[in-house]
Structures are given as structure tokens and as C-alpha cells.
C-alpha positions, 0 to 999 in steps of 0.5 A: 499499500505504500509503495510507489505506484502510478495514479491508474494502479491506486484508483484499481487499488481503490476500486478492488477495495471498494468491491471487497467492501460492498461484498463484506457489508452484504454478508454481514447484512445477511448475518444480521450484523447491521453495525458491521454492514454498515460500517463496510458499506460506508467504506465502499461508499467513501472509496466510490466518491474518491475514485469517481467510480459510479457502479461501486456507488450505485450498488452501495445504494442497492445494498442499502435497499437490500437491508431495508427489504430485509428488514420488511421496510419496502418503502424506504427500500423503494426511495433508496432505490430511486435516490442517488442521495440515499446513502447519506441517510 
């Protein structure tokens, strides 16, 4: 991580971290570990923002919607599905 790398290499590393954080968040949701899921999801969102990676950002919102569905909060899940700023909630 601390070694010398190009900007493109740094971005690829961020993207990999973002996808792995997002995957971990989904696993935590499925295990009912909401606090850990939120922390991993927040990390994925931060990486998506820093790397300007729209696909990871979209999947972060989808993951938040999935969490609401698993909690039976269907109206909130629908809002996340429509709202690209929903992650800030």
C-alpha cells in the first residue's frame, strides 16, 4: 500500500477495496450484523466517491435498499432505489 504506484494503479486498488468492502457489507447484512454492515458499506461509499466509480456507488445504494427489504421496510427500500443521495441517510 505504501509503495510507489501510478495514479491508475492506485485507482485500481481503490476499486478492488470498494468491491470487497461492498461484498463484506452484504455478508454482514445477511448475517444480521447491522453495525458491521453499515461500517463496510460506508467504506465502500467513500471509496466509490474517491475513485469516482459510479457502479460501486450504485451498488452501495442497492445494498442499502436490500438491507431495508430484509428488515421489511419496503417503502424505504423503494426510496433508496429511486434516490441517488440515499446513502447519506
